[in-house]
C-alpha positions in Angstrom: 221.1 -160.2 -7.5 218.8 -157.6 -8.9 220.2 -158.3 -12.4 219.5 -162.0 -12.0 215.8 -161.3 -11.0 215.6 -158.8 -14.0 216.7 -161.5 -16.4 214.4 -164.1 -14.8 211.4 -161.6 -15.3 212.4 -161.1 -18.9 212.7 -164.8 -19.5 209.2 -165.4 -18.0 207.7 -162.6 -20.1 208.9 -164.4 -23.2 207.9 -167.9 -22.0 204.8 -169.9 -22.6 203.2 -172.4 -20.4 205.1 -175.1 -22.3 208.4 -173.6 -21.3 207.4 -173.4 -17.7 206.2 -177.1 -17.8 209.7 -178.0 -19.1 211.3 -176.2 -16.2 209.1 -178.0 -13.8 209.9 -181.4 -15.3 213.6 -180.5 -15.2 213.4 -179.5 -11.5 211.4 -182.6 -10.7 214.0 -184.8 -12.4 216.9 -183.3 -10.5 214.9 -183.8 -7.3 214.4 -187.5 -8.1 218.1 -187.8 -8.8 219.0 -186.1 -5.6 216.6 -188.5 -3.7 218.2 -191.5 -5.3 221.7 -190.5 -4.2 220.5 -189.5 -0.6 221.9 -191.8 2.1 219.1 -193.8 3.8 219.7 -192.2 7.2 219.1 -188.7 5.7 216.0 -189.5 3.7 213.5 -189.0 6.5 214.7 -185.4 7.3 214.9 -184.7 3.5 211.3 -185.9 3.1 210.1 -183.6 5.9 211.9 -180.6 4.4 210.6 -181.4 0.9 207.0 -181.7 2.3 207.3 -178.3 4.1 208.7 -176.6 1.0 205.9 -178.2 -1.1 203.1 -177.0 1.2 204.7 -173.5 1.6 204.8 -173.1 -2.2 201.7 -175.0 -3.3 199.3 -173.0 -1.2 200.2 -169.5 -2.6 200.4 -170.9 -6.2 197.0 -172.3 -6.0 195.6 -169.2 -4.3 196.8 -167.1 -7.2 195.5 -169.7 -9.7 192.0 -169.7 -8.2 192.1 -165.9 -8.1 192.8 -165.9 -11.8 189.9 -168.3 -12.4 187.5 -166.2 -10.4 188.4 -163.1 -12.3 185.5 -162.3 -14.6 187.5 -161.9 -17.8 185.9 -163.6 -20.8 188.2 -165.2 -23.2 
């Protein structure tokens, strides 16, 4: 597992924002496909889980983003 995280860190060091945007579009697309194939009786629970994961990940990401914006570095 440590090796996987090491390779992920190396990949991110060599990536640009465009690469990360492509990853996000890829993950979004696979999520849409999974949602299309989800049986109707399981969609409500899947929606609740997806909302919880979204909130749990969005808040820390935005907190870090705003911390970067508030940093007084001049570009």
